[in-house]
DSSP file (Angstrom, degrees, kcal/mol; ACC not computed):
  #  RESIDUE AA STRUCTURE BP1 BP2  ACC     N-H-->O    O-->H-N    N-H-->O    O-->H-N    TCO  KAPPA ALPHA  PHI   PSI    X-CA   Y-CA   Z-CA
    1    1 A M     >        0   0    0      0, 0.0     4,-1.9     0, 0.0     5,-0.2   0.000 360.0 360.0 360.0 -36.8   85.3 -151.0  -11.3
    2    2 A Q  H  >  +     0   0    0      1,-0.2     4,-2.6     2,-0.2     5,-0.2   0.879 360.0  55.0 -66.1 -35.8   88.9 -150.2  -10.8
    3    3 A D  H  > S+     0   0    0      1,-0.2     4,-2.5     2,-0.2    -1,-0.2   0.902 107.7  48.6 -63.3 -40.9   89.5 -150.5  -14.5
    4    4 A S  H  > S+     0   0    0      2,-0.2     4,-2.3     1,-0.2    -1,-0.2   0.860 111.2  50.6 -69.2 -33.7   86.8 -147.9  -15.3
    5    5 A E  H  X S+     0   0    0     -4,-1.9     4,-2.6     2,-0.2    -2,-0.2   0.908 111.6  47.7 -68.2 -41.2   88.3 -145.6  -12.7
    6    6 A E  H  X S+     0   0    0     -4,-2.6     4,-2.8     2,-0.2    -2,-0.2   0.914 112.8  49.2 -63.1 -42.3   91.8 -145.9  -14.2
    7    7 A Y  H  X S+     0   0    0     -4,-2.5     4,-2.6     2,-0.2    -2,-0.2   0.910 112.0  47.7 -63.9 -42.4   90.3 -145.3  -17.6
    8    8 A A  H  X S+     0   0    0     -4,-2.3     4,-2.3     2,-0.2    -2,-0.2   0.895 112.5  50.0 -64.9 -39.8   88.5 -142.2  -16.4
    9    9 A G  H  X S+     0   0    0     -4,-2.6     4,-2.7     2,-0.2    -2,-0.2   0.902 110.7  49.6 -64.2 -40.5   91.7 -141.1  -14.7
   10   10 A W  H  X S+     0   0    0     -4,-2.8     4,-2.9     2,-0.2    -2,-0.2   0.913 110.1  50.2 -64.9 -42.6   93.6 -141.6  -18.0
   11   11 A L  H  X S+     0   0    0     -4,-2.6     4,-2.5     2,-0.2    -2,-0.2   0.907 111.8  48.0 -61.8 -41.4   91.0 -139.7  -19.9
   12   12 A E  H  X S+     0   0    0     -4,-2.3     4,-2.5     2,-0.2    -2,-0.2   0.926 112.8  48.0 -65.3 -44.3   91.2 -136.8  -17.5
   13   13 A S  H  X S+     0   0    0     -4,-2.7     4,-2.7     1,-0.2    -2,-0.2   0.921 112.3  49.8 -61.1 -43.7   95.0 -136.8  -17.6
   14   14 A R  H  X S+     0   0    0     -4,-2.9     4,-2.7     1,-0.2     5,-0.2   0.917 110.5  49.7 -61.5 -43.7   94.9 -136.9  -21.4
   15   15 A R  H  X S+     0   0    0     -4,-2.5     4,-2.4     1,-0.2    -1,-0.2   0.913 112.2  47.9 -61.8 -43.2   92.5 -134.0  -21.5
   16   16 A L  H  X S+     0   0    0     -4,-2.5     4,-2.6     2,-0.2    -2,-0.2   0.903 112.2  49.3 -64.9 -41.4   94.7 -132.0  -19.1
   17   17 A I  H  X S+     0   0    0     -4,-2.7     4,-2.8     2,-0.2    -2,-0.2   0.933 112.9  46.5 -63.1 -46.2   97.9 -132.8  -21.2
   18   18 A I  H  X S+     0   0    0     -4,-2.7     4,-2.4     1,-0.2    -1,-0.2   0.896 112.0  51.7 -63.2 -39.7   96.1 -131.7  -24.4
   19   19 A S  H  X S+     0   0    0     -4,-2.4     4,-2.3    -5,-0.2    -2,-0.2   0.922 112.1  46.0 -62.0 -44.5   94.8 -128.6  -22.7
   20   20 A R  H  X S+     0   0    0     -4,-2.6     4,-2.7     2,-0.2    -2,-0.2   0.911 112.7  50.0 -65.4 -42.9   98.4 -127.7  -21.5
   21   21 A L  H  X S+     0   0    0     -4,-2.8     4,-2.4     2,-0.2    -1,-0.2   0.890 110.8  49.7 -63.6 -38.7   99.9 -128.4  -24.9
   22   22 A T  H  X S+     0   0    0     -4,-2.4     4,-2.3     2,-0.2    -1,-0.2   0.920 111.6  48.4 -64.5 -43.8   97.3 -126.3  -26.6
   23   23 A A  H  X S+     0   0    0     -4,-2.3     4,-2.4     1,-0.2    -2,-0.2   0.904 112.5  48.9 -63.1 -40.8   97.9 -123.4  -24.1
   24   24 A M  H  X S+     0   0    0     -4,-2.7     4,-2.6     2,-0.2    -2,-0.2   0.893 109.8  51.9 -66.5 -38.8  101.7 -123.8  -24.7
   25   25 A D  H  X S+     0   0    0     -4,-2.4     4,-2.3     2,-0.2    -2,-0.2   0.913 111.1  47.5 -62.5 -42.8  101.2 -123.8  -28.5
   26   26 A L  H  X S+     0   0    0     -4,-2.3     4,-2.6     2,-0.2    -2,-0.2   0.912 112.0  49.7 -63.9 -43.2   99.1 -120.6  -28.2
   27   27 A A  H  X S+     0   0    0     -4,-2.4     4,-2.4     2,-0.2    -2,-0.2   0.898 110.8  49.9 -63.8 -40.1  101.8 -119.0  -26.0
   28   28 A I  H  X S+     0   0    0     -4,-2.6     4,-2.3     2,-0.2    -1,-0.2   0.912 111.2  49.3 -64.4 -42.0  104.5 -119.9  -28.5
   29   29 A H  H  X S+     0   0    0     -4,-2.3     4,-2.1     2,-0.2    -2,-0.2   0.930 111.8  48.1 -62.3 -45.7  102.5 -118.4  -31.3
   30   30 A E  H  X S+     0   0    0     -4,-2.6     4,-2.4     1,-0.2    -2,-0.2   0.888 110.8  51.7 -62.4 -39.4  101.9 -115.2  -29.4
   31   31 A L  H  X S+     0   0    0     -4,-2.4     4,-2.7     2,-0.2    -1,-0.2   0.903 108.0  51.9 -63.9 -40.7  105.6 -115.0  -28.5
   32   32 A G  H  X S+     0   0    0     -4,-2.3     4,-2.4     2,-0.2    -2,-0.2   0.902 109.3  49.6 -60.8 -41.6  106.5 -115.4  -32.2
   33   33 A V  H  X S+     0   0    0     -4,-2.1     4,-2.2     2,-0.2    -2,-0.2   0.916 111.8  48.4 -63.9 -43.5  104.1 -112.6  -33.1
   34   34 A R  H  X S+     0   0    0     -4,-2.4     4,-2.5     2,-0.2    -2,-0.2   0.914 111.1  50.0 -63.6 -42.5  105.7 -110.4  -30.4
   35   35 A I  H  X S+     0   0    0     -4,-2.7     4,-2.6     1,-0.2    -2,-0.2   0.913 109.6  51.3 -63.1 -42.2  109.2 -111.2  -31.6
   36   36 A D  H  X S+     0   0    0     -4,-2.4     4,-2.2     2,-0.2    -1,-0.2   0.899 110.0  50.4 -60.6 -40.3  108.2 -110.4  -35.2
   37   37 A G  H  X S+     0   0    0     -4,-2.2     4,-2.4     2,-0.2    -2,-0.2   0.923 111.1  47.7 -63.5 -44.4  106.9 -107.1  -34.0
   38   38 A Y  H  X S+     0   0    0     -4,-2.5     4,-2.6     1,-0.2    -2,-0.2   0.889 110.7  52.4 -63.9 -38.5  110.1 -106.3  -32.1
   39   39 A N  H  X S+     0   0    0     -4,-2.6     4,-2.6     2,-0.2    -1,-0.2   0.903 109.3  49.4 -63.2 -40.8  112.1 -107.3  -35.2
   40   40 A E  H  X S+     0   0    0     -4,-2.2     4,-2.4     2,-0.2    -2,-0.2   0.924 112.4  46.9 -64.9 -44.6  110.1 -104.9  -37.4
   41   41 A V  H  X S+     0   0    0     -4,-2.4     4,-2.6     1,-0.2    -2,-0.2   0.919 113.3  49.6 -62.6 -42.6  110.5 -102.0  -35.0
   42   42 A S  H  X S+     0   0    0     -4,-2.6     4,-2.4     1,-0.2    -2,-0.2   0.902 110.2  50.5 -62.7 -41.8  114.2 -102.8  -34.7
   43   43 A R  H  X S+     0   0    0     -4,-2.6     4,-2.3     2,-0.2    -1,-0.2   0.913 111.2  48.4 -62.7 -43.5  114.5 -102.9  -38.5
   44   44 A E  H  X S+     0   0    0     -4,-2.4     4,-2.4     2,-0.2    -2,-0.2   0.915 112.6  47.7 -64.2 -43.4  112.8  -99.5  -38.8
   45   45 A K  H  X S+     0   0    0     -4,-2.6     4,-2.7     2,-0.2    -1,-0.2   0.889 110.7  52.3 -65.8 -38.0  114.9  -97.9  -36.2
   46   46 A T  H  X S+     0   0    0     -4,-2.4     4,-2.5     2,-0.2    -2,-0.2   0.922 111.0  46.9 -63.1 -44.0  118.1  -99.3  -37.8
   47   47 A L  H  X S+     0   0    0     -4,-2.3     4,-2.5     2,-0.2    -2,-0.2   0.896 111.9  51.1 -63.9 -39.6  117.0  -97.9  -41.2
   48   48 A Q  H  X S+     0   0    0     -4,-2.4     4,-2.3     2,-0.2    -2,-0.2   0.926 112.1  46.0 -63.4 -44.7  116.2  -94.5  -39.5
   49   49 A I  H  X S+     0   0    0     -4,-2.7     4,-2.6     2,-0.2    -2,-0.2   0.900 112.1  51.5 -65.2 -40.4  119.7  -94.4  -37.8
   50   50 A A  H  X S+     0   0    0     -4,-2.5     4,-2.4     2,-0.2    -2,-0.2   0.905 110.4  48.7 -63.4 -41.1  121.4  -95.4  -41.1
   51   51 A N  H  X S+     0   0    0     -4,-2.5     4,-2.4     2,-0.2    -2,-0.2   0.900 111.9  49.0 -65.1 -40.5  119.6  -92.6  -43.0
   52   52 A Q  H  X S+     0   0    0     -4,-2.3     4,-2.7     2,-0.2    -2,-0.2   0.913 112.1  48.5 -64.6 -41.3  120.5  -90.1  -40.3
   53   53 A A  H  X S+     0   0    0     -4,-2.6     4,-2.6     2,-0.2    -2,-0.2   0.901 111.3  50.1 -65.3 -40.4  124.2  -91.3  -40.4
   54   54 A E  H  X S+     0   0    0     -4,-2.4     4,-2.3     2,-0.2    -2,-0.2   0.913 112.3  47.0 -64.2 -42.7  124.2  -91.1  -44.2
   55   55 A T  H  X S+     0   0    0     -4,-2.4     4,-2.4     2,-0.2    -2,-0.2   0.920 113.2  48.5 -64.3 -44.1  122.7  -87.5  -44.1
   56   56 A A  H  X S+     0   0    0     -4,-2.7     4,-2.4     1,-0.2    -2,-0.2   0.890 111.1  50.8 -63.7 -39.1  125.2  -86.5  -41.4
   57   57 A F  H  X S+     0   0    0     -4,-2.6     4,-2.3     2,-0.2    -1,-0.2   0.901 110.0  49.4 -66.2 -40.4  128.1  -88.0  -43.5
   58   58 A A  H  X S+     0   0    0     -4,-2.3     4,-2.0     2,-0.2    -2,-0.2   0.910 111.8  49.2 -64.4 -41.7  127.0  -86.1  -46.6
   59   59 A D  H  X S+     0   0    0     -4,-2.4     4,-2.5     1,-0.2    -2,-0.2   0.904 110.4  51.0 -62.3 -41.1  126.8  -82.9  -44.6
   60   60 A L  H  X S+     0   0    0     -4,-2.4     4,-2.6     1,-0.2    -2,-0.2   0.904 108.2  51.5 -63.4 -41.5  130.2  -83.5  -43.2
   61   61 A K  H  X S+     0   0    0     -4,-2.3     4,-2.3     1,-0.2    -1,-0.2   0.894 110.3  49.6 -62.6 -38.6  131.6  -84.1  -46.7
   62   62 A K  H  X S+     0   0    0     -4,-2.0     4,-2.5     2,-0.2    -2,-0.2   0.919 111.2  49.0 -64.6 -43.3  130.1  -80.8  -47.8
   63   63 A R  H  X S+     0   0    0     -4,-2.5     4,-2.4     2,-0.2    -2,-0.2   0.904 111.4  48.9 -64.3 -40.9  131.6  -78.9  -44.8
   64   64 A V  H  X S+     0   0    0     -4,-2.6     4,-2.5     2,-0.2    -1,-0.2   0.912 111.5  49.8 -65.0 -41.6  135.0  -80.4  -45.5
   65   65 A A  H  X S+     0   0    0     -4,-2.3     4,-2.4     2,-0.2    -2,-0.2   0.901 111.1  49.5 -63.1 -40.4  134.8  -79.5  -49.2
   66   66 A A  H  X S+     0   0    0     -4,-2.5     4,-2.5     2,-0.2    -2,-0.2   0.903 111.3  49.1 -65.0 -40.7  133.8  -75.9  -48.2
   67   67 A R  H  X S+     0   0    0     -4,-2.4     4,-2.5     2,-0.2    -2,-0.2   0.893 110.5  51.0 -65.7 -38.6  136.8  -75.7  -45.7
   68   68 A D  H  X S+     0   0    0     -4,-2.5     4,-2.4     2,-0.2    -2,-0.2   0.928 111.2  47.6 -63.3 -44.3  139.1  -77.0  -48.4
   69   69 A L  H  X S+     0   0    0     -4,-2.4     4,-2.5     1,-0.2    -2,-0.2   0.914 112.1  49.7 -62.6 -42.9  137.9  -74.3  -50.8
   70   70 A L  H  X S+     0   0    0     -4,-2.5     4,-2.6     1,-0.2    -1,-0.2   0.901 110.3  50.4 -62.7 -41.0  138.2  -71.7  -48.2
   71   71 A A  H  X S+     0   0    0     -4,-2.5     4,-2.5     2,-0.2    -2,-0.2   0.902 110.8  49.1 -64.2 -40.6  141.8  -72.8  -47.4
   72   72 A I  H  X S+     0   0    0     -4,-2.4     4,-2.5     2,-0.2    -2,-0.2   0.918 112.0  48.5 -64.9 -43.1  142.7  -72.7  -51.1
   73   73 A L  H  X S+     0   0    0     -4,-2.5     4,-2.6     2,-0.2    -2,-0.2   0.925 113.1  47.1 -63.6 -44.3  141.2  -69.2  -51.5
   74   74 A W  H  X S+     0   0    0     -4,-2.6     4,-2.9     2,-0.2     5,-0.2   0.907 111.7  51.3 -64.0 -40.6  143.1  -67.9  -48.4
   75   75 A S  H  X S+     0   0    0     -4,-2.5     4,-2.5     1,-0.2    -2,-0.2   0.918 111.5  47.6 -62.2 -42.3  146.3  -69.5  -49.6
   76   76 A G  H  X S+     0   0    0     -4,-2.5     4,-2.7     2,-0.2    -2,-0.2   0.918 112.7  48.5 -63.2 -43.6  145.9  -67.9  -53.0
   77   77 A A  H  X S+     0   0    0     -4,-2.6     4,-2.7     2,-0.2    -2,-0.2   0.925 113.2  46.7 -64.5 -43.7  145.1  -64.5  -51.4
   78   78 A I  H  X S+     0   0    0     -4,-2.9     4,-3.0     2,-0.2     5,-0.2   0.899 112.4  51.3 -64.6 -39.8  148.2  -64.8  -49.1
   79   79 A G  H  X S+     0   0    0     -4,-2.5     4,-2.6    -5,-0.2    -2,-0.2   0.917 111.9  46.1 -63.0 -43.3  150.3  -65.8  -52.0
   80   80 A L  H  X S+     0   0    0     -4,-2.7     4,-2.8     2,-0.2    -2,-0.2   0.921 114.7  47.7 -64.4 -43.7  149.2  -62.8  -54.1
   81   81 A L  H  X S+     0   0    0     -4,-2.7     4,-2.6     2,-0.2    -2,-0.2   0.932 114.3  45.7 -63.2 -46.2  149.7  -60.5  -51.1
   82   82 A T  H  X S+     0   0    0     -4,-3.0     4,-2.5     2,-0.2    -2,-0.2   0.915 114.7  48.1 -64.2 -42.8  153.1  -61.9  -50.4
   83   83 A G  H  X S+     0   0    0     -4,-2.6     4,-2.3    -5,-0.2    -2,-0.2   0.903 112.0  49.8 -63.3 -41.1  154.1  -61.8  -54.0
   84   84 A G  H  X S+     0   0    0     -4,-2.8     4,-2.2     2,-0.2    -2,-0.2   0.918 111.7  47.6 -64.6 -43.4  152.8  -58.2  -54.4
   85   85 A L  H  X S+     0   0    0     -4,-2.6     4,-2.6     1,-0.2    -2,-0.2   0.902 111.4  50.9 -64.1 -41.0  154.8  -57.1  -51.3
   86   86 A A  H  X S+     0   0    0     -4,-2.5     4,-2.4     1,-0.2    -1,-0.2   0.903 109.9  50.1 -63.3 -40.3  157.9  -58.8  -52.5
   87   87 A A  H  X S+     0   0    0     -4,-2.3     4,-2.3     2,-0.2    -1,-0.2   0.895 111.1  49.0 -64.8 -39.9  157.5  -57.0  -55.9
   88   88 A V  H  X S+     0   0    0     -4,-2.2     4,-2.3     2,-0.2    -2,-0.2   0.918 111.6  48.8 -65.7 -42.8  157.1  -53.7  -54.2
   89   89 A V  H  X S+     0   0    0     -4,-2.6     4,-2.1     2,-0.2    -2,-0.2   0.908 111.8  49.1 -64.5 -41.6  160.2  -54.2  -52.0
   90   90 A V  H  X S+     0   0    0     -4,-2.4     4,-1.7     1,-0.2    -1,-0.2   0.910 111.2  49.9 -64.1 -41.8  162.2  -55.3  -55.0
   91   91 A E  H  X S+     0   0    0     -4,-2.3     4,-1.2     1,-0.2    -1,-0.2   0.877 109.1  52.3 -64.4 -37.5  161.1  -52.2  -56.9
   92   92 A L  H  < S+     0   0    0     -4,-2.3     3,-0.3     1,-0.2    -1,-0.2   0.905 110.3  47.6 -65.2 -40.6  162.0  -50.0  -54.0
   93   93 A F  H  < S+     0   0    0     -4,-2.1    -1,-0.2     1,-0.2    -2,-0.2   0.794 107.3  57.3 -71.2 -26.9  165.5  -51.4  -53.8
   94   94 A R  H  <        0   0    0     -4,-1.7    -1,-0.2     1,-0.2    -2,-0.2   0.774 360.0 360.0 -74.3 -25.0  165.9  -51.0  -57.6
   95   95 A H     <        0   0    0     -4,-1.2    -1,-0.2    -3,-0.3    -2,-0.2   0.431 360.0 360.0 -97.2 360.0  165.2  -47.2  -57.4
């Protein structure tokens, strides 16, 4: 009788172990799915941030180019004005 009780106890223990292992396998699978979802969201946000940074960098390059052009135009205008004033002063001293 004791052997049959031990065997029944072993079967119950085995059933509980298999049940726990199955539950752990399911939990691991669900965790993997959640991690994959978080990775996908993270990947999308990273791409979005990279696109925003690229757009901002392109805008910055345009602004710097516009400032450079403006500086060149102002330098040219100041040079023409200064040259013109110098020519007028020289002409005044010659007469």
